[in-house]
PDB file of N, CA, C and O in Angstrom:
ATOM      1  N   MET A   1       0.826  -1.181   0.000  1.00  0.00           N
ATOM      2  CA  MET A   1       0.000   0.000   0.000  1.00  0.00           C
ATOM      3  C   MET A   1       0.877   1.254   0.000  1.00  0.00           C
ATOM      4  O   MET A   1       0.526   2.261  -0.614  1.00  0.00           O
ATOM      5  N   VAL A   2       2.006   1.189   0.682  1.00  0.00           N
ATOM      6  CA  VAL A   2       2.905   2.340   0.716  1.00  0.00           C
ATOM      7  C   VAL A   2       3.438   2.655  -0.678  1.00  0.00           C
ATOM      8  O   VAL A   2       3.483   3.817  -1.082  1.00  0.00           O
ATOM      9  N   LEU A   3       3.838   1.625  -1.407  1.00  0.00           N
ATOM     10  CA  LEU A   3       4.321   1.845  -2.771  1.00  0.00           C
ATOM     11  C   LEU A   3       3.243   2.463  -3.643  1.00  0.00           C
ATOM     12  O   LEU A   3       3.534   3.315  -4.483  1.00  0.00           O
ATOM     13  N   SER A   4       2.025   2.048  -3.453  1.00  0.00           N
ATOM     14  CA  SER A   4       0.915   2.587  -4.231  1.00  0.00           C
ATOM     15  C   SER A   4       0.760   4.089  -3.979  1.00  0.00           C
ATOM     16  O   SER A   4       0.528   4.855  -4.914  1.00  0.00           O
ATOM     17  N   CYS A   5       0.885   4.497  -2.748  1.00  0.00           N
ATOM     18  CA  CYS A   5       0.760   5.928  -2.414  1.00  0.00           C
ATOM     19  C   CYS A   5       1.950   6.719  -2.940  1.00  0.00           C
ATOM     20  O   CYS A   5       1.779   7.759  -3.575  1.00  0.00           O
ATOM     21  N   LEU A   6       3.159   6.221  -2.674  1.00  0.00           N
ATOM     22  CA  LEU A   6       4.354   6.950  -3.087  1.00  0.00           C
ATOM     23  C   LEU A   6       4.525   6.971  -4.598  1.00  0.00           C
ATOM     24  O   LEU A   6       5.134   7.897  -5.134  1.00  0.00           O
ATOM     25  N   ALA A   7       4.008   5.982  -5.284  1.00  0.00           N
ATOM     26  CA  ALA A   7       4.131   5.931  -6.742  1.00  0.00           C
ATOM     27  C   ALA A   7       3.343   7.052  -7.410  1.00  0.00           C
ATOM     28  O   ALA A   7       3.633   7.421  -8.548  1.00  0.00           O
ATOM     29  N   ARG A   8       2.379   7.580  -6.734  1.00  0.00           N
ATOM     30  CA  ARG A   8       1.548   8.642  -7.298  1.00  0.00           C
ATOM     31  C   ARG A   8       2.093  10.038  -7.014  1.00  0.00           C
ATOM     32  O   ARG A   8       1.561  11.029  -7.515  1.00  0.00           O
ATOM     33  N   VAL A   9       3.146  10.117  -6.215  1.00  0.00           N
ATOM     34  CA  VAL A   9       3.771  11.396  -5.901  1.00  0.00           C
ATOM     35  C   VAL A   9       4.753  11.742  -7.014  1.00  0.00           C
ATOM     36  O   VAL A   9       5.515  10.885  -7.463  1.00  0.00           O
ATOM     37  N   SER A  10       4.735  12.977  -7.452  1.00  0.00           N
ATOM     38  CA  SER A  10       5.625  13.417  -8.517  1.00  0.00           C
ATOM     39  C   SER A  10       7.084  13.253  -8.102  1.00  0.00           C
ATOM     40  O   SER A  10       7.435  13.436  -6.937  1.00  0.00           O
ATOM     41  N   ARG A  11       7.922  12.909  -9.067  1.00  0.00           N
ATOM     42  CA  ARG A  11       9.353  12.736  -8.773  1.00  0.00           C
ATOM     43  C   ARG A  11       9.976  14.032  -8.283  1.00  0.00           C
ATOM     44  O   ARG A  11      10.966  13.993  -7.553  1.00  0.00           O
ATOM     45  N   SER A  12       9.433  15.165  -8.657  1.00  0.00           N
ATOM     46  CA  SER A  12       9.984  16.442  -8.201  1.00  0.00           C
ATOM     47  C   SER A  12       9.805  16.626  -6.694  1.00  0.00           C
ATOM     48  O   SER A  12      10.501  17.439  -6.084  1.00  0.00           O
ATOM     49  N   ASP A  13       8.888  15.885  -6.094  1.00  0.00           N
ATOM     50  CA  ASP A  13       8.666  15.967  -4.650  1.00  0.00           C
ATOM     51  C   ASP A  13       9.445  14.921  -3.866  1.00  0.00           C
ATOM     52  O   ASP A  13       9.420  14.933  -2.635  1.00  0.00           O
ATOM     53  N   HIS A  14      10.130  14.025  -4.550  1.00  0.00           N
ATOM     54  CA  HIS A  14      10.848  12.955  -3.861  1.00  0.00           C
ATOM     55  C   HIS A  14      11.967  13.475  -2.968  1.00  0.00           C
ATOM     56  O   HIS A  14      12.219  12.904  -1.907  1.00  0.00           O
ATOM     57  N   ALA A  15      12.642  14.543  -3.375  1.00  0.00           N
ATOM     58  CA  ALA A  15      13.726  15.091  -2.552  1.00  0.00           C
ATOM     59  C   ALA A  15      13.194  15.556  -1.201  1.00  0.00           C
ATOM     60  O   ALA A  15      13.817  15.305  -0.169  1.00  0.00           O
ATOM     61  N   SER A  16      12.064  16.222  -1.201  1.00  0.00           N
ATOM     62  CA  SER A  16      11.469  16.685   0.057  1.00  0.00           C
ATOM     63  C   SER A  16      11.011  15.513   0.914  1.00  0.00           C
ATOM     64  O   SER A  16      11.220  15.505   2.127  1.00  0.00           O
ATOM     65  N   LEU A  17      10.390  14.533   0.285  1.00  0.00           N
ATOM     66  CA  LEU A  17       9.919  13.368   1.037  1.00  0.00           C
ATOM     67  C   LEU A  17      11.061  12.525   1.588  1.00  0.00           C
ATOM     68  O   LEU A  17      10.904  11.868   2.617  1.00  0.00           O
ATOM     69  N   SER A  18      12.190  12.535   0.926  1.00  0.00           N
ATOM     70  CA  SER A  18      13.317  11.733   1.403  1.00  0.00           C
ATOM     71  C   SER A  18      13.884  12.281   2.700  1.00  0.00           C
ATOM     72  O   SER A  18      14.617  11.580   3.396  1.00  0.00           O
ATOM     73  N   LEU A  19      13.558  13.519   3.037  1.00  0.00           N
ATOM     74  CA  LEU A  19      14.029  14.119   4.283  1.00  0.00           C
ATOM     75  C   LEU A  19      13.202  13.688   5.492  1.00  0.00           C
ATOM     76  O   LEU A  19      13.597  13.938   6.631  1.00  0.00           O
ATOM     77  N   VAL A  20      12.070  13.048   5.259  1.00  0.00           N
ATOM     78  CA  VAL A  20      11.193  12.631   6.359  1.00  0.00           C
ATOM     79  C   VAL A  20      11.881  11.609   7.249  1.00  0.00           C
ATOM     80  O   VAL A  20      11.889  11.755   8.471  1.00  0.00           O
ATOM     81  N   SER A  21      12.454  10.583   6.650  1.00  0.00           N
ATOM     82  CA  SER A  21      13.156   9.556   7.431  1.00  0.00           C
ATOM     83  C   SER A  21      14.044   8.732   6.514  1.00  0.00           C
ATOM     84  O   SER A  21      13.926   8.800   5.290  1.00  0.00           O
ATOM     85  N   LYS A  22      14.927   7.961   7.111  1.00  0.00           N
ATOM     86  CA  LYS A  22      15.798   7.083   6.326  1.00  0.00           C
ATOM     87  C   LYS A  22      14.974   6.037   5.592  1.00  0.00           C
ATOM     88  O   LYS A  22      15.306   5.654   4.470  1.00  0.00           O
ATOM     89  N   TRP A  23      13.905   5.577   6.219  1.00  0.00           N
ATOM     90  CA  TRP A  23      13.052   4.574   5.593  1.00  0.00           C
ATOM     91  C   TRP A  23      12.400   5.131   4.339  1.00  0.00           C
ATOM     92  O   TRP A  23      12.385   4.475   3.298  1.00  0.00           O
ATOM     93  N   HIS A  24      11.855   6.355   4.437  1.00  0.00           N
ATOM     94  CA  HIS A  24      11.244   6.981   3.260  1.00  0.00           C
ATOM     95  C   HIS A  24      12.268   7.135   2.144  1.00  0.00           C
ATOM     96  O   HIS A  24      11.970   6.860   0.981  1.00  0.00           O
ATOM     97  N   ARG A  25      13.467   7.570   2.493  1.00  0.00           N
ATOM     98  CA  ARG A  25      14.517   7.746   1.488  1.00  0.00           C
ATOM     99  C   ARG A  25      14.825   6.428   0.792  1.00  0.00           C
ATOM    100  O   ARG A  25      14.957   6.388  -0.431  1.00  0.00           O
ATOM    101  N   SER A  26      14.939   5.350   1.564  1.00  0.00           N
ATOM    102  CA  SER A  26      15.263   4.061   0.951  1.00  0.00           C
ATOM    103  C   SER A  26      14.144   3.573   0.035  1.00  0.00           C
ATOM    104  O   SER A  26      14.415   2.959  -0.997  1.00  0.00           O
ATOM    105  N   VAL A  27      12.897   3.838   0.398  1.00  0.00           N
ATOM    106  CA  VAL A  27      11.768   3.424  -0.448  1.00  0.00           C
ATOM    107  C   VAL A  27      11.689   4.283  -1.705  1.00  0.00           C
ATOM    108  O   VAL A  27      11.441   3.768  -2.795  1.00  0.00           O
ATOM    109  N   LEU A  28      11.896   5.581  -1.558  1.00  0.00           N
ATOM    110  CA  LEU A  28      11.782   6.487  -2.706  1.00  0.00           C
ATOM    111  C   LEU A  28      12.822   6.218  -3.780  1.00  0.00           C
ATOM    112  O   LEU A  28      12.569   6.443  -4.963  1.00  0.00           O
ATOM    113  N   PHE A  29      13.987   5.738  -3.377  1.00  0.00           N
ATOM    114  CA  PHE A  29      15.047   5.503  -4.347  1.00  0.00           C
ATOM    115  C   PHE A  29      15.246   4.025  -4.637  1.00  0.00           C
ATOM    116  O   PHE A  29      16.298   3.618  -5.131  1.00  0.00           O
ATOM    117  N   SER A  30      14.242   3.230  -4.331  1.00  0.00           N
ATOM    118  CA  SER A  30      14.338   1.792  -4.582  1.00  0.00           C
ATOM    119  C   SER A  30      13.854   1.454  -5.996  1.00  0.00           C
ATOM    120  O   SER A  30      12.996   2.141  -6.550  1.00  0.00           O
ATOM    121  N   PRO A  31      14.410   0.397  -6.563  1.00  0.00           N
ATOM    122  CA  PRO A  31      13.949  -0.033  -7.894  1.00  0.00           C
ATOM    123  C   PRO A  31      12.503  -0.527  -7.862  1.00  0.00           C
ATOM    124  O   PRO A  31      11.811  -0.463  -8.878  1.00  0.00           O
ATOM    125  N   GLU A  32      12.043  -1.011  -6.729  1.00  0.00           N
ATOM    126  CA  GLU A  32      10.662  -1.488  -6.616  1.00  0.00           C
ATOM    127  C   GLU A  32       9.669  -0.361  -6.860  1.00  0.00           C
ATOM    128  O   GLU A  32       8.639  -0.562  -7.504  1.00  0.00           O
ATOM    129  N   LEU A  33       9.980   0.825  -6.345  1.00  0.00           N
ATOM    130  CA  LEU A  33       9.071   1.953  -6.551  1.00  0.00           C
ATOM    131  C   LEU A  33       9.024   2.328  -8.027  1.00  0.00           C
ATOM    132  O   LEU A  33       7.946   2.596  -8.557  1.00  0.00           O
ATOM    133  N   TYR A  34      10.169   2.353  -8.698  1.00  0.00           N
ATOM    134  CA  TYR A  34      10.188   2.681 -10.121  1.00  0.00           C
ATOM    135  C   TYR A  34       9.398   1.641 -10.916  1.00  0.00           C
ATOM    136  O   TYR A  34       8.647   1.988 -11.828  1.00  0.00           O
ATOM    137  N   ASN A  35       9.570   0.375 -10.570  1.00  0.00           N
ATOM    138  CA  ASN A  35       8.829  -0.685 -11.258  1.00  0.00           C
ATOM    139  C   ASN A  35       7.327  -0.535 -11.046  1.00  0.00           C
ATOM    140  O   ASN A  35       6.543  -0.733 -11.975  1.00  0.00           O
ATOM    141  N   PHE A  36       6.925  -0.186  -9.825  1.00  0.00           N
ATOM    142  CA  PHE A  36       5.508   0.010  -9.532  1.00  0.00           C
ATOM    143  C   PHE A  36       4.967   1.202 -10.314  1.00  0.00           C
ATOM    144  O   PHE A  36       3.856   1.151 -10.842  1.00  0.00           O
ATOM    145  N   ARG A  37       5.758   2.279 -10.387  1.00  0.00           N
ATOM    146  CA  ARG A  37       5.346   3.456 -11.174  1.00  0.00           C
ATOM    147  C   ARG A  37       5.193   3.079 -12.645  1.00  0.00           C
ATOM    148  O   ARG A  37       4.292   3.578 -13.319  1.00  0.00           O
ATOM    149  N   SER A  38       6.053   2.214 -13.142  1.00  0.00           N
ATOM    150  CA  SER A  38       5.963   1.766 -14.539  1.00  0.00           C
ATOM    151  C   SER A  38       4.672   1.003 -14.776  1.00  0.00           C
ATOM    152  O   SER A  38       4.022   1.177 -15.807  1.00  0.00           O
ATOM    153  N   LEU A  39       4.300   0.158 -13.824  1.00  0.00           N
ATOM    154  CA  LEU A  39       3.053  -0.597 -13.951  1.00  0.00           C
ATOM    155  C   LEU A  39       1.840   0.320 -13.971  1.00  0.00           C
ATOM    156  O   LEU A  39       0.857   0.048 -14.661  1.00  0.00           O
ATOM    157  N   LEU A  40       1.915   1.411 -13.209  1.00  0.00           N
ATOM    158  CA  LEU A  40       0.812   2.371 -13.168  1.00  0.00           C
ATOM    159  C   LEU A  40       0.810   3.304 -14.375  1.00  0.00           C
ATOM    160  O   LEU A  40      -0.179   3.986 -14.644  1.00  0.00           O
ATOM    161  N   GLY A  41       1.927   3.327 -15.097  1.00  0.00           N
ATOM    162  CA  GLY A  41       2.024   4.233 -16.232  1.00  0.00           C
ATOM    163  C   GLY A  41       2.301   5.652 -15.810  1.00  0.00           C
ATOM    164  O   GLY A  41       1.971   6.588 -16.539  1.00  0.00           O
ATOM    165  N   SER A  42       2.900   5.835 -14.648  1.00  0.00           N
ATOM    166  CA  SER A  42       3.146   7.195 -14.163  1.00  0.00           C
ATOM    167  C   SER A  42       4.634   7.507 -14.065  1.00  0.00           C
ATOM    168  O   SER A  42       5.060   8.236 -13.169  1.00  0.00           O
ATOM    169  N   THR A  43       5.417   6.962 -14.974  1.00  0.00           N
ATOM    170  CA  THR A  43       6.842   7.286 -14.977  1.00  0.00           C
ATOM    171  C   THR A  43       7.038   8.654 -15.604  1.00  0.00           C
ATOM    172  O   THR A  43       6.256   9.086 -16.451  1.00  0.00           O
ATOM    173  N   GLU A  44       8.081   9.319 -15.182  1.00  0.00           N
ATOM    174  CA  GLU A  44       8.416  10.634 -15.708  1.00  0.00           C
ATOM    175  C   GLU A  44       9.832  10.563 -16.258  1.00  0.00           C
ATOM    176  O   GLU A  44      10.667   9.804 -15.768  1.00  0.00           O
ATOM    177  N   GLU A  45      10.082  11.353 -17.266  1.00  0.00           N
ATOM    178  CA  GLU A  45      11.428  11.401 -17.838  1.00  0.00           C
ATOM    179  C   GLU A  45      12.390  11.929 -16.791  1.00  0.00           C
ATOM    180  O   GLU A  45      12.044  12.792 -15.985  1.00  0.00           O
ATOM    181  N   ARG A  46      13.598  11.399 -16.818  1.00  0.00           N
ATOM    182  CA  ARG A  46      14.643  11.856 -15.902  1.00  0.00           C
ATOM    183  C   ARG A  46      15.529  12.840 -16.638  1.00  0.00           C
ATOM    184  O   ARG A  46      15.928  12.616 -17.781  1.00  0.00           O
ATOM    185  N   ILE A  47      15.825  13.925 -15.963  1.00  0.00           N
ATOM    186  CA  ILE A  47      16.731  14.918 -16.514  1.00  0.00           C
ATOM    187  C   ILE A  47      17.907  15.045 -15.564  1.00  0.00           C
ATOM    188  O   ILE A  47      17.739  15.386 -14.393  1.00  0.00           O
ATOM    189  N   TYR A  48      19.083  14.773 -16.067  1.00  0.00           N
ATOM    190  CA  TYR A  48      20.290  14.854 -15.256  1.00  0.00           C
ATOM    191  C   TYR A  48      21.013  16.154 -15.594  1.00  0.00           C
ATOM    192  O   TYR A  48      21.233  16.469 -16.763  1.00  0.00           O
ATOM    193  N   LEU A  49      21.371  16.884 -14.581  1.00  0.00           N
ATOM    194  CA  LEU A  49      22.110  18.135 -14.790  1.00  0.00           C
ATOM    195  C   LEU A  49      23.510  17.991 -14.274  1.00  0.00           C
ATOM    196  O   LEU A  49      24.298  18.933 -14.356  1.00  0.00           O
TER     197      LEU A  49
END
């Protein structure tokens, strides 16, 4: 259920959410979350600067 909620949050907000706790940070940057976002069709392009 947590992945379902976090998968709907925009990637631009992940930096702020990662400050909540170490657990949130580990979930936000896990491959499982990206895979879940892919299943939902809510992936966003990555821009590296």
